C-alpha positions in Angstrom: -23.7 14.2 -87.9 -24.4 17.3 -85.8 -26.8 15.4 -83.6 -24.0 12.7 -83.0 -21.6 15.4 -82.1 -24.0 16.9 -79.6 -24.6 13.5 -78.1 -20.9 12.8 -78.0 -20.4 16.2 -76.3 -23.1 15.4 -73.8 -21.5 12.1 -73.1 -18.1 13.8 -72.4 -19.7 16.3 -70.2 -21.5 13.7 -68.3 -18.3 11.6 -68.0 -16.5 14.7 -66.7 -19.1 15.1 -64.0 -18.8 11.5 -63.1 -15.1 11.9 -62.9 -15.4 14.9 -60.7 -17.9 12.9 -58.6 -15.4 10.0 -58.4 -12.6 12.3 -57.6 -14.6 14.0 -54.9 -15.5 10.5 -53.5 -11.8 9.5 -53.6 -10.8 12.8 -51.8 -13.4 12.2 -49.1 -12.4 8.6 -48.7 -8.7 9.7 -48.4 -9.7 12.2 -45.8 -11.7 9.5 -44.0 -8.7 7.2 -44.1 -6.4 9.9 -42.8 -8.8 10.8 -40.0 -9.2 7.1 -39.2 -5.4 6.7 -39.1 -5.2 9.6 -36.6 -8.0 8.1 -34.5 -6.2 4.8 -34.5 -3.0 6.3 -33.4 -4.8 8.1 -30.6 -6.6 4.8 -29.6 -3.3 3.0 -29.7 -1.6 5.6 -27.5 -4.6 5.5 -25.1 -4.5 1.7 -25.0 -0.7 1.7 -24.2 -1.0 4.3 -21.5 -4.2 3.5 -19.8 -5.4 -0.2 -20.6 -2.1 -1.8 -21.0 -2.9 -3.9 -18.0 -5.9 -5.6 -19.6 -3.9 -8.3 -21.3 -2.3 -9.3 -18.0 -5.5 -9.1 -15.8 -7.6 -11.0 -18.4 -5.1 -13.2 -20.3 -8.0 -15.0 -22.0 -9.4 -11.9 -23.7 -9.9 -12.6 -27.4 -8.5 -9.1 -28.5 -5.2 -9.9 -26.8 -4.8 -13.7 -27.4 -1.7 -13.2 -29.4 0.3 -11.4 -26.6 2.8 -13.6 -24.8 3.0 -13.8 -21.0 6.3 -11.9 -21.0 4.9 -9.0 -22.9 1.8 -8.9 -20.6 4.2 -8.3 -17.7 6.0 -5.7 -19.8 2.7 -3.8 -20.5 1.8 -4.1 -16.8 5.0 -2.5 -15.7 4.6 0.3 -18.3 1.2 1.0 -16.7 2.6 0.9 -13.2 5.5 3.4 -14.2 2.9 6.1 -15.0 2.0 6.2 -11.3 5.2 4.8 -9.7 7.7 7.3 -11.2 5.8 10.5 -10.2 5.2 9.2 -6.6 8.8 8.3 -6.4 9.8 11.8 -7.5 7.3 13.5 -5.2 8.6 11.6 -2.1 12.2 11.2 -3.1 13.1 14.9 -3.5 11.7 16.1 0.0 13.1 13.1 1.8 16.6 13.6 0.7 16.3 17.4 1.2 15.1 16.8 4.8 17.9 14.3 5.4 20.5 16.8 4.2 19.1 19.6 6.3 18.7 17.5 9.5 22.2 15.8 9.3 23.9 19.1 8.3 23.0 20.4 11.7 25.1 17.7 13.4 22.7 17.1 16.3 21.9 13.4 15.6 24.6 11.9 17.8 26.7 10.8 14.9 30.4 11.5 14.5 31.4 14.2 12.0 32.9 11.8 9.4 29.8 9.7 9.3 27.6 12.8 9.0 29.6 14.0 6.1 29.3 10.7 4.3 25.5 10.6 4.9 25.1 14.0 3.7 27.1 13.4 0.6 25.1 10.2 -0.1 21.9 12.1 0.2 23.0 14.9 -2.1 24.1 12.3 -4.8 20.8 10.5 -4.4 18.9 13.8 -4.9 20.9 14.6 -8.0 20.1 11.1 -9.4 16.4 11.6 -8.7 16.5 14.9 -10.6 18.7 13.9 -13.5 17.6 10.3 -14.0 14.0 10.0 -12.6 12.6 13.5 -13.4 14.5 14.5 -16.5 14.8 11.0 -18.1 12.2 8.5 -17.2 9.2 10.6 -16.5 9.5 12.2 -20.0 9.7 8.7 -21.5 6.5 7.6 -19.8 4.6 10.9 -20.8 6.1 11.0 -24.2 3.5 13.2 -25.8 3.9 16.0 -23.1 7.8 15.9 -23.4 8.4 15.3 -27.1 9.8 18.9 -27.3 12.9 17.5 -25.5 14.1 15.9 -28.9 14.8 19.4 -30.2 17.2 20.3 -27.4 20.7 19.0 -28.2 22.2 18.7 -24.7 21.6 14.9 -24.1 25.3 14.0 -24.0 26.0 16.7 -21.4 23.0 15.3 -19.4 24.4 11.9 -19.7 27.8 12.9 -18.2 26.1 14.6 -15.3 23.6 11.7 -14.7 26.2 8.9 -14.7 28.7 11.0 -12.6 25.9 11.5 -10.0 25.1 7.8 -10.1 28.8 6.9 -9.6 29.0 9.2 -6.6 25.9 7.7 -5.2 27.3 4.2 -5.4 30.9 5.0 -4.3 29.8 7.2 -1.4 28.0 4.0 -0.2 31.4 2.0 -0.6 33.4 4.6 1.2 31.0 4.8 4.1 31.1 1.0 4.3 34.9 1.2 4.4 34.8 3.8 7.1 32.6 1.7 9.3 34.9 -1.4 8.7 37.9 0.6 9.8 36.1 2.0 12.9 35.0 -1.5 13.9 37.9 -3.8 12.8 40.9 -1.6 12.7 41.3 0.2 16.1 44.9 1.4 15.4 43.8 3.0 12.1 40.6 4.5 13.4 42.0 7.6 15.0 43.8 8.6 11.8 41.3 7.5 9.1 37.9 8.1 10.7 38.1 11.9 10.9 36.3 14.8 9.4 39.2 15.9 7.3 39.7 12.5 5.9 36.1 12.1 5.0 36.1 15.5 3.2 39.1 14.4 1.1 37.6 11.0 0.3 34.2 12.7 -0.8 36.0 15.3 -2.9 38.2 12.7 -4.6 35.3 10.4 -5.5 33.4 13.3 -6.9 36.3 14.5 -9.1 37.1 10.9 -10.3 33.4 10.1 -11.1 33.2 13.3 -13.2 36.4 12.5 -15.0 35.5 8.8 -15.5 32.1 9.6 -17.2 33.4 12.2 -19.9 33.5 9.5 -22.4 29.7 9.6 -22.7 29.9 13.0 -24.2 31.9 11.6 -27.2 30.0 8.2 -27.3 26.5 9.6 -27.3 24.8 12.3 -29.5 23.2 15.5 -28.4 19.6 14.4 -29.2 17.5 12.5 -26.7 16.4 9.0 -27.5 13.3 9.0 -25.2 13.1 5.3 -25.0 13.6 2.8 -22.3 17.2 1.8 -23.2 20.4 1.6 -21.3 21.5 4.6 -23.6 20.0 7.9 -22.7 20.7 9.5 -26.1 20.8 8.8 -29.7 23.8 6.6 -30.8 25.3 5.9 -34.2 25.4 2.3 -35.6 29.3 2.4 -35.6 29.4 3.1 -31.9 26.8 0.3 -31.2 28.9 -2.2 -32.9 32.3 -0.9 -32.0 34.4 -3.3 -29.8 36.4 -0.3 -28.5 33.4 1.6 -27.2 32.0 -1.7 -26.0 35.1 -2.4 -23.8 34.7 1.0 -22.4 31.1 0.6 -21.6 31.9 -2.8 -20.1 34.6 -1.3 -17.9 32.0 1.4 -16.8 29.6 -1.3 -15.7 32.4 -3.1 -13.9 33.4 -0.1 -11.9 29.6 0.7 -11.2 28.1 -1.3 -9.8 30.1 -4.5 -10.3 33.1 -3.8 -8.2 31.0 -2.0 -5.5 29.1 -5.3 -5.2 32.3 -7.3 -4.4 33.8 -4.5 -2.1 30.7 -4.1 0.0 30.3 -7.9 0.4 33.8 -8.4 1.4 33.8 -5.5 3.8 30.6 -6.5 5.4 31.7 -10.2 5.6 34.9 -9.1 7.4 33.1 -6.7 9.7 30.4 -9.3 10.7 33.2 -11.9 11.3 35.0 -9.4 13.6 31.9 -8.6 15.5 31.0 -12.3 15.9 34.5 -13.2 17.1 34.6 -10.3 19.6 31.1 -11.0 20.9 32.1 -14.7 21.6 35.2 -13.6 23.5 33.3 -10.9 25.5 30.6 -13.5 26.4 33.2 -15.9 27.8 34.9 -13.2 29.8 31.6 -12.0 31.3 30.6 -15.7 32.1 33.9 -16.3 33.9 34.0 -12.9 35.8 30.3 -12.8 36.9 29.4 -16.5 36.9 26.2 -15.9 35.0 25.1 -14.7 31.6 23.3 -11.4 31.9 22.1 -9.1 29.1 25.0 -7.3 27.6 24.2 -3.7 26.1 27.4 -3.8 24.1 26.5 -7.2 22.5 23.0 -5.9 21.7 24.5 -2.9 19.9 26.8 -5.2 17.9 23.9 -7.4 17.0 22.1 -4.4 15.6 25.3 -3.4 13.7 25.3 -6.9 12.0 21.6 -6.5 11.0 22.3 -3.0 9.7 25.1 -4.1 7.6 23.3 -7.1 6.2 20.3 -4.8 5.2 22.7 -2.4 3.6 24.4 -4.9 1.4 21.2 -6.8 0.6 19.4 -3.6 -0.3 22.2 -2.4 -2.6 22.7 -5.6 -4.4 19.0 -6.5 -4.9 18.1 -3.1 -6.2 21.0 -2.8 -8.5 21.5 -6.5 -9.8 18.8 -6.4 -12.5 20.0 -3.0 -13.9 23.6 -4.2 -14.2 22.5 -7.4 -15.8 20.4 -5.5 -18.3 23.0 -3.0 -19.3 25.6 -5.8 -19.9 23.2 -7.9 -21.9 22.3 -4.9 -24.0 25.8 -4.2 -24.9 26.6 -7.9 -25.7 23.6 -8.0 -27.9 24.8 -5.2 -30.1 28.2 -6.8 -30.3 26.6 -10.0 -31.7 26.5 -12.2 -28.5 23.0 -13.4 -28.2 23.4 -16.7 -26.5 21.2 -15.7 -23.7 17.7 -14.0 -24.1 16.5 -11.6 -21.4 12.8 -10.6 -21.5 12.2 -6.9 -22.0 10.3 -6.5 -18.8 13.4 -7.3 -16.8 15.1 -4.1 -18.0 12.0 -2.1 -17.0 12.0 -3.7 -13.6 15.7 -3.0 -13.2 15.2 0.8 -13.9 12.4 0.9 -11.3 14.5 -0.9 -8.5 17.6 1.1 -9.2 15.7 4.4 -8.9 14.1 3.2 -5.7 17.5 2.7 -4.2 18.0 6.5 -4.3 15.1 6.9 -1.8 16.1 3.8 0.6 19.9 4.1 1.0 19.9 7.2 3.3 16.7 5.8 5.1 18.6 2.6 6.0 21.7 4.5 7.4 20.0 7.6 9.0 16.3 7.0 9.8 17.3 4.0 12.1 19.0 6.6 14.4 16.8 7.5 17.3 17.8 11.2 17.4 17.3 11.4 13.6 13.8 10.2 14.0 13.1 12.8 16.7 14.5 15.6 14.5 12.4 14.4 11.6 9.2 14.4 13.7 9.9 17.9 14.9 10.4 19.1 11.3 7.1 17.4 10.2 5.2 18.8 13.1 6.6 22.4 12.8 4.1 23.7 10.2 1.1 22.4 12.1 2.4 23.8 15.4 3.0 27.1 13.8 -0.6 27.2 12.4 -1.9 26.3 15.9 0.0 29.1 17.5 -1.1 31.6 14.9 -4.8 30.6 15.4 -4.3 30.9 19.3 
């Protein structure tokens, strides 16, 4: 019996060692699984950041056969954004700063009211680049480096400032277009409206109204950043997402910016072009009767350039904002249950990219086309090099 007890004790001891061995193996295996999971997450992040273009470039790759063409475009755009957004920020900030500095001197041959509108547009575009591009989209693209933003509860304040700056950028374009319409088509009103004082009042009024209009974002959104490519900058509750009242307010916001500006700019440009064409025909006939021959008319050349400029302005604004507006309206309709139309995800990404590009092109269209502005810009760019040459000599 004693021998049997010793054998039983030995068996229990051996079984305990085996159990400890099994437990150690399980622990090791669990550690390996955890490590593998971390590695997989790292690999997945790296794939998304650096090799997302592979499914698009090689659509027949066996590893990515399940990805549809729409998602291939989406991954390609995400990859492009990692380079596109930093370059846009690096170029957009100094371009707008140079424009503000050059135009503020008032030596570009432009009237004071036009100069004030252009300076206001450049300042608003600069704010959009800082608040939207640098502080919103770049952190989304480089999420790992900017994840700390989720702990800073100021997103709803950021949203108010961002959307107010965006409204100013758009409506300054509208007010400038209206100013040019009055200057060309309404000669009797031109002396009263196209003045420096009136432009200052218009710019100030648009700024105040834009800030007041966008206060609702403070109450609609939460203070935490969403850090996702969504029309909403911040976290938002399910009740707000599905609320018809908040949905109506957001629809009104999208109508006022950029829906209504689309219509106003197209209407004003159409009337301005029509007036220029009619005046040009009359002028051409008068010159033909008076001189008996049709010679080159400098005034008509200037008007032709004005038509081209107006068409480029309206076309640039509409093309660069259309996808963004469409995506924002579609997003709100989806959350309210209206899903009769499906928009691919990549269209929203492309809309963001084009809308932010407009902050670097609007001022260039209005100002860089001016000969004197170009000359001042060249002098500013040459100044550091000429200073270095003088110091060396």
